[in-house]
C-alpha positions in Angstrom: 0.0 0.0 0.0 1.3 3.4 -1.1 0.6 6.5 0.9 1.0 10.0 -0.6 3.5 12.2 1.2 0.6 14.3 2.5 -1.0 11.3 4.3 2.4 10.4 5.8 2.9 13.8 7.2 -0.7 13.7 8.7 0.1 10.3 10.3 3.3 11.7 11.9 1.6 15.0 13.3 -1.3 12.6 14.7 1.3 10.3 16.5 3.0 13.2 18.0 -0.3 14.6 19.4 -1.2 11.1 20.9 2.2 10.7 22.6 2.0 14.3 24.1 -1.4 13.6 25.4 -0.3 10.5 27.0 2.9 11.8 28.7 2.6 12.7 32.4 2.0 16.3 33.1 4.9 18.2 34.9 4.4 18.4 38.8 3.7 21.9 39.8 6.6 23.7 41.6 5.8 24.2 45.2 6.1 27.8 46.4 8.9 28.5 48.8 8.4 28.5 52.4 9.4 31.7 54.2 10.2 31.4 57.9 10.0 34.5 59.7 12.5 34.9 62.7 10.9 36.7 65.6 12.7 39.9 66.3 14.3 39.5 69.6 14.5 43.4 70.2 10.9 43.8 69.6 9.0 45.3 72.7 7.0 42.1 73.1 10.2 39.9 73.1 12.6 42.2 75.1 11.6 41.3 78.5 12.2 37.5 78.0 15.7 38.0 76.3 16.8 40.5 78.9 15.7 37.9 81.6 18.2 35.4 80.3 20.9 37.9 80.9 19.4 39.0 84.3 19.1 35.5 85.6 22.9 35.1 85.5 23.3 38.4 87.2 20.9 37.5 90.0 22.8 34.2 90.3 26.1 36.1 90.4 25.0 38.5 93.1 23.9 35.7 95.4 27.2 34.0 95.0 28.9 37.2 95.5 27.2 37.6 99.0 28.3 34.2 100.1 31.8 35.0 98.9 32.0 38.3 100.9 31.0 36.4 104.0 33.6 33.7 103.5 37.0 33.7 105.3 40.1 34.4 103.2 41.4 30.9 103.8 38.1 29.2 102.6 37.3 31.6 99.7 38.7 29.6 96.9 35.5 27.4 96.0 33.4 30.6 96.0 35.4 32.2 93.5 35.4 29.1 91.3 31.6 29.2 91.6 31.6 32.9 90.5 33.8 32.0 87.6 31.5 29.3 86.4 28.7 31.9 86.3 30.7 34.2 84.4 31.5 31.5 81.8 27.9 31.0 81.3 27.5 34.8 80.9 30.2 35.0 78.2 28.7 32.0 76.4 25.1 33.5 76.3 24.2 34.9 72.8 22.3 38.0 73.0 20.7 40.2 70.4 22.3 43.5 69.3 20.1 45.6 71.5 21.4 43.7 74.6 25.1 43.7 74.0 25.8 46.8 76.1 23.7 45.1 78.9 26.1 42.2 78.6 29.2 44.1 78.4 28.3 45.8 81.7 27.5 42.5 83.2 30.8 40.9 82.3 32.7 44.1 83.4 31.1 43.8 86.8 31.7 40.1 87.1 35.4 40.5 86.1 35.9 43.2 88.9 34.3 41.2 91.6 36.3 37.9 90.8 39.6 39.9 90.4 39.1 41.7 93.6 38.4 38.5 95.4 41.4 36.9 93.9 43.5 39.8 95.1 41.8 39.5 98.7 42.6 35.8 98.7 46.3 36.6 97.8 46.6 38.9 100.6 46.2 42.3 99.0 46.0 45.3 101.0 42.6 46.7 102.0 43.1 49.7 99.8 43.3 47.6 96.9 40.3 45.6 97.5 38.2 48.7 98.3 39.1 50.1 95.1 37.9 46.9 93.2 34.7 46.9 95.3 34.0 50.5 94.5 34.5 50.0 90.7 32.4 46.7 90.8 29.6 48.8 92.4 29.8 51.3 89.6 29.6 48.6 86.9 26.6 47.0 88.6 24.8 50.5 88.8 25.5 50.9 85.1 24.1 47.4 84.5 20.9 48.3 86.5 20.4 51.5 84.7 20.8 49.8 81.3 18.6 47.1 82.2 16.0 49.6 83.2 16.5 51.4 79.9 16.0 48.5 77.7 12.9 47.6 79.6 11.6 50.9 79.8 11.5 51.0 83.6 12.5 53.5 86.1 14.9 52.6 89.0 13.8 53.8 92.5 16.4 54.3 95.1 16.1 52.0 98.2 14.4 53.6 101.1 16.6 54.0 104.1 15.0 51.5 106.5 16.6 48.5 108.0 15.8 45.2 106.4 14.8 41.8 107.6 17.2 40.1 110.1 19.8 37.5 108.8 20.7 34.9 111.3 24.4 35.1 112.5 26.6 32.3 111.3 27.4 29.3 113.3 29.9 30.1 116.1 29.1 33.8 116.2 27.8 35.6 119.1 24.1 35.1 118.9 23.0 38.3 120.2 25.3 40.3 117.9 23.3 39.3 114.6 22.5 41.5 111.5 20.4 44.5 111.4 16.9 43.8 111.8 13.7 45.1 110.1 12.1 48.1 111.9 9.9 51.1 111.3 11.7 53.2 113.8 12.9 56.5 112.6 16.6 57.0 111.8 18.7 57.4 115.0 20.2 60.8 115.6 23.8 61.7 114.7 26.0 60.4 111.8 24.5 57.2 110.2 25.4 54.9 107.5 23.4 53.0 104.9 23.9 50.1 102.5 23.6 51.3 99.0 24.3 47.7 97.3 24.3 46.0 95.1 25.2 43.4 98.0 24.7 43.1 101.6 27.6 44.2 104.0 29.1 41.8 106.5 29.3 43.1 110.1 32.5 42.2 111.7 33.6 41.6 115.4 36.9 43.4 114.7 37.8 45.9 111.8 39.4 43.2 109.4 38.1 41.1 106.6 39.4 38.3 108.8 37.3 39.0 111.6 34.6 36.8 112.8 31.1 37.7 111.2 28.3 39.0 113.4 25.6 38.8 110.5 25.1 41.1 107.7 23.5 44.6 107.1 21.1 44.3 104.1 20.8 46.9 101.3 18.9 49.9 102.4 19.6 49.1 106.1 20.3 52.1 108.4 22.6 52.4 111.6 24.1 55.0 113.6 27.9 55.5 113.6 29.7 55.5 116.9 33.3 55.4 115.9 36.1 54.7 113.4 39.7 53.5 113.3 42.4 55.9 112.7 42.4 55.7 108.9 38.8 55.8 108.6 38.5 52.5 106.6 36.5 50.7 109.2 33.4 52.3 111.0 32.0 51.1 114.2 28.2 51.2 114.2 25.6 50.5 116.7 23.2 47.4 115.6 19.8 48.7 115.0 17.2 47.4 117.6 20.1 46.0 119.8 21.2 49.0 122.1 24.7 48.6 123.4 25.6 46.1 120.7 28.1 47.3 118.1 29.9 45.9 115.0 32.5 47.0 112.4 31.6 47.6 108.8 34.0 48.3 105.8 33.6 52.0 105.1 33.9 51.7 101.1 30.9 49.5 101.2 28.4 52.0 103.0 27.3 55.5 102.5 27.8 57.9 105.4 25.4 60.8 106.1 28.1 63.3 106.8 31.9 64.0 107.2 33.7 61.7 109.5 36.1 64.7 110.9 34.4 64.6 114.3 33.8 61.0 114.6 36.0 59.5 117.5 38.8 57.2 116.8 38.2 53.8 118.5 41.0 51.3 119.4 39.6 47.9 118.5 39.5 45.4 121.3 40.9 41.9 120.0 
């Protein structure tokens, strides 16, 4: 059987149409999935992100209080604990809006640790007092930055004595920390604890002296004397007339000049 050229062309075209109809249709290309990362610096997320930083700061502050109440010869484990918290703070990844807050935090932690290391090594009180003062400034800067990022206002602590802290084992029971009271401030020169940490009360004007408890942030006490160089102040323990304790002067705020304050010779 012979086919004309026209018929052959028609057959070829028809075969092509049939093959195209039987071929599977191309699967539709799925639209790309877009995952939106929450903005950590958005107001609704800022508090949760800042809390991650502040949680470590609160842990460090608590450990600092314990370290400040530890004898020089036993302070090494306390310093190791502070160093662990600092490493956790260093490893914490924060958004750009919290970088400054983290910087203040690490500066404070480094100053506290270095001061305690110097204290453990037998540094003079002048050196440790400078370190404490600088650490306090960095802590204040941290708190101001925290308030700024959260849109808060910091209120200074009122000058009223705080809850009593039991004296450590082996201390004189009656000579414990300042207790809570609504009694007006005693007359004369007074001291208050500005923070960020509580202040240790000592039986003698020395970091190695037995602890008689602690004076909480915001606590107020009357000053009755000082040592010759003014680095330690003898205070009257609130609500315990006649009982006194020594506090390290750089850690407290005095209501006036110490020029007329009597010099007291410590009793061993």
